[in-house]
Structures are given as structure tokens and as C-alpha cells.
C-alpha positions in Angstrom: -4.5 9.8 47.1 -4.2 8.0 43.6 -1.0 11.1 43.6 0.5 10.3 46.8 0.6 6.8 46.0 2.7 7.1 43.0 4.7 9.2 44.6 5.7 7.3 47.2 6.0 4.5 45.7 8.3 6.1 43.1 10.1 6.9 46.5 10.8 3.9 47.3 11.9 2.5 44.1 14.2 5.7 43.8 16.3 4.3 47.3 16.9 1.4 46.5 18.9 2.8 44.0 20.7 5.1 46.3 24.2 4.8 47.6 25.9 7.9 48.9 25.1 10.6 50.3 24.2 12.8 47.5 21.3 9.9 45.5 19.0 9.8 49.2 19.1 14.1 49.0 17.6 14.3 45.4 15.6 11.3 46.2 13.6 13.5 48.6 13.9 16.3 47.4 12.0 15.4 44.2 9.1 13.6 46.8 9.3 16.6 48.8 8.4 18.8 45.4 6.4 15.9 44.1 4.7 16.6 47.2 3.4 20.4 47.5 6.4 21.0 49.8 9.4 23.1 49.4 12.7 21.8 51.8 13.7 18.1 53.3 15.2 17.2 56.0 17.2 14.3 57.6 18.6 14.8 61.2 20.9 11.8 62.0 22.3 11.8 65.9 24.7 8.9 66.6 27.4 8.6 68.8 29.4 10.3 66.4 27.9 13.5 66.4 25.1 14.5 64.6 24.9 13.9 60.9 22.7 16.0 58.1 20.7 15.5 54.7 18.9 18.1 53.7 18.3 21.0 51.0 18.1 23.6 53.1 19.3 26.0 51.8 23.3 25.7 53.8 23.8 29.1 55.1 20.4 28.0 57.2 21.7 24.4 58.3 25.6 26.2 59.4 23.4 29.1 61.3 21.3 25.9 63.1 23.9 23.7 64.2 26.6 27.0 64.9 23.5 28.3 67.0 22.9 24.9 69.0 19.3 24.8 68.8 19.2 21.0 68.0 19.8 20.2 71.5 16.7 22.2 72.6 14.2 21.9 69.2 11.2 20.9 70.1 10.0 19.4 67.4 13.3 17.1 68.8 12.6 16.5 72.3 11.8 13.4 73.6 12.1 11.4 69.9 10.0 8.1 72.2 7.1 9.8 72.9 3.6 8.1 71.8 3.6 11.2 69.0 5.1 9.5 65.7 4.4 12.7 64.0 4.8 16.6 64.9 3.5 19.6 63.2 4.8 22.4 63.6 4.5 26.3 62.8 7.2 29.0 63.4 4.7 30.8 64.3 3.8 30.0 67.8 7.0 31.3 69.5 4.7 32.2 72.1 4.5 28.8 72.9 8.6 28.4 73.2 10.1 27.0 76.6 13.3 29.2 76.6 14.1 33.1 74.8 16.7 30.4 73.1 13.5 27.8 71.3 11.4 31.5 70.1 14.5 32.7 68.8 14.8 29.5 66.8 11.1 29.8 65.6 12.4 33.9 64.3 15.8 32.3 62.4 13.9 30.1 61.1 10.8 32.5 59.5 13.6 35.0 58.4 14.9 32.0 56.3 11.4 31.8 55.1 10.6 28.1 56.6 7.7 28.4 58.1 5.6 25.5 58.5 6.4 21.6 58.3 5.7 17.5 59.6 8.8 16.0 61.2 8.5 11.8 61.3 11.3 11.3 64.7 12.5 8.0 64.5 13.9 6.2 67.7 16.5 4.0 67.9 18.8 2.2 70.2 20.4 3.7 73.8 20.3 7.8 72.9 20.5 7.7 68.8 17.3 8.4 66.7 16.5 10.5 63.4 13.9 12.6 62.4 12.6 13.1 58.9 11.0 16.0 57.8 8.9 18.0 55.6 8.9 21.9 55.3 6.9 24.8 53.4 7.8 28.7 53.2 3.9 29.5 53.5 1.0 28.0 55.4 -1.6 26.9 53.8 -5.5 25.4 53.7 -5.3 22.0 51.5 -1.8 21.5 52.9 -3.0 21.1 56.6 -5.5 19.1 54.9 -3.2 17.3 52.5 -1.7 16.3 56.4 -4.1 15.1 58.2 -5.7 13.1 55.7 -2.1 11.2 54.9 -0.3 11.2 58.3 0.1 7.5 58.2 1.9 7.7 54.2 4.1 10.6 55.9 5.1 8.9 58.5 6.0 5.8 55.9 8.0 7.3 53.8 10.4 9.1 56.9 11.0 5.5 58.0 11.1 5.0 54.9 14.1 7.1 54.4 15.9 6.1 57.7 16.3 2.6 57.4 17.8 2.8 54.0 20.4 5.7 54.7 20.1 3.5 57.8 21.8 0.3 55.8 23.2 1.9 53.1 26.5 3.7 56.1 25.6 7.2 55.9 27.0 8.6 58.8 29.7 6.7 59.2 33.4 6.5 59.5 35.6 5.9 56.5 36.6 1.6 58.7 33.4 0.9 58.8 32.3 1.7 55.4 34.7 -0.1 53.9 33.4 -3.6 56.1 29.9 -3.1 54.7 30.8 -5.2 51.1 29.9 -8.1 53.4 25.9 -7.6 53.3 24.3 -6.1 50.3 22.0 -2.8 51.4 18.4 -5.1 51.7 20.8 -7.5 54.4 21.9 -4.7 56.2 18.5 -3.0 56.7 16.7 -5.6 56.8 18.9 -6.4 59.9 19.0 -2.5 60.7 14.7 -3.8 61.4 15.5 -6.3 63.6 17.6 -4.9 65.4 15.4 -2.0 66.5 12.6 -4.9 67.5 10.6 -5.3 64.0 9.4 -8.0 62.5 9.3 -9.2 59.6 6.1 -9.0 58.9 6.2 -5.6 60.3 9.8 -5.1 58.0 8.1 -6.4 54.7 5.6 -3.7 55.4 7.7 -1.5 55.5 10.0 -2.0 52.4 6.7 -2.8 50.3 8.3 -6.5 50.4 7.0 -9.7 51.0 7.6 -11.7 54.8 9.3 -14.0 52.2 11.6 -11.6 50.6 12.4 -10.1 53.6 13.7 -14.4 54.9 15.4 -14.4 51.8 17.5 -11.0 53.0 17.5 -12.4 56.5 19.3 -15.8 56.5 21.7 -14.2 53.1 22.7 -11.8 55.8 22.7 -14.2 58.4 25.0 -16.4 56.8 27.4 -13.7 55.3 28.3 -13.6 59.0 29.0 -16.9 60.1 26.0 -16.5 62.0 24.5 -19.6 63.6 21.3 -17.0 64.6 19.4 -14.9 63.6 20.7 -12.7 66.8 24.2 -13.5 66.7 23.6 -12.4 63.0 22.3 -8.8 64.3 25.7 -9.3 67.3 28.3 -9.8 64.5 27.0 -7.0 62.5 27.3 -4.4 65.4 30.4 -5.6 66.0 31.9 -5.4 62.5 30.0 -1.8 62.3 27.9 -2.7 59.5 24.9 -1.2 60.8 24.9 2.3 62.8 
């Protein structure tokens, strides 16, 4: 558990210095390996289409989207359900709801993607994100680790989503340009506020004090010339500063 906590602390520290998609890929891949997983994947569904950051083989991700598996993948179905974390095994194809879903399981196994966990993150309207850690072989030790560490692993997915969203990864070039009005941390805190989180919630997710969260939110409000915090969120969306 001490190694898990150390890996999580390093994960958060590195995310603060990540700016590009490659930065975020390297941070998550290193943490996945430190926790005993072979691959990671972050899939964001936004109005402008899906956005993927992943260490999966490119041949698999191209095949995945070409076959339209993102529209029927059971780990992405109903992201607003009460189950935040979804554990899955590619050899359970018999539980598939359709022939195409069974083919998804079989194809994943052909790329040696066997089992893993996915943290499902609902957002506004039909937008959502999912953070996945996967391995090529299942073991009793891995199952016990996941069972004992679910809260921490869920936190990793939520924190990764917050940082990627705040950095504007997946936005258009025009919108990304406007991001200079706010710092990454200011956009991050505003994004969580827009999702209904309290300052205490954000403080726990980001590993800072509520006073620190308030500091960033106050700065964001001033930088946007907003009268109130809800006004700041509205202005940030209008100017393309939030995903």
C-alpha cells in the first residue's frame, strides 16, 4: 500500500507539469507500469468527437474505432450509472449482449488485451470520459490489489480527467489558444465546479487545501472579470476555456 501511495503522489506531481498529449501519455504509462498494469487508455467523448490518449498498440486503437466498438463497448455503456468503476475480462464473451460485442472481446484478446478496470467519469449532457488500466494476464494477486485499492484507483482516473480537461487536450486549436487567459490549475478548478463539485471535493481530488482551491477560483473569477463564481464558469464555457 505504501508503494501505491508513492506512485499516486508521483502521478499527481507529474500531472502538474504535463502540457501536451505526449506529456499526459508518458505520465499515465509510467504510473500504469508502476502499479503492475501493461497499458492505460483515456477516452473522452465530447461534442467534437472522441479523444484518445493511450499506450495500447496503435493497430488496436485504429481497429477499435474503425469497427465502431466505442459505440457498443460495455465498459462505456451508461457512464452515468452508480457504478463508477467497471472491472472487465475479455474472456467473458459469453456475457456479451450482441454478436458485435462478442467480436469486440475476441478482437481485444487477439491483441493480448485480457483484463482490467475502467473508471467511468460522467460529465455534462452526453459527454463523458473513461480511464482504463489493463493487463495481458489475469492473476489472483492483481485481483486482490484492485479490490483493496479501488478508492485510490478511482481517484487516479478522476484526477487524470481533471488535468487533461484543464489542459484543453482534444479542443480545437482556436479554443486552445484562448486558454492563456487562465492557468491550468484555474481551469482545472473551474471544470470541477462546473461538474457540481464543492471546494472540499476539489481539494480532496487534487490533494490541496480548500483554501488553495478558493485561491485559484478567486483568481479565475478576477481574470475573467466575472461577478460571481457561476458567472465565471459561464464565461469560461462561452470563451472555450473549458471542454
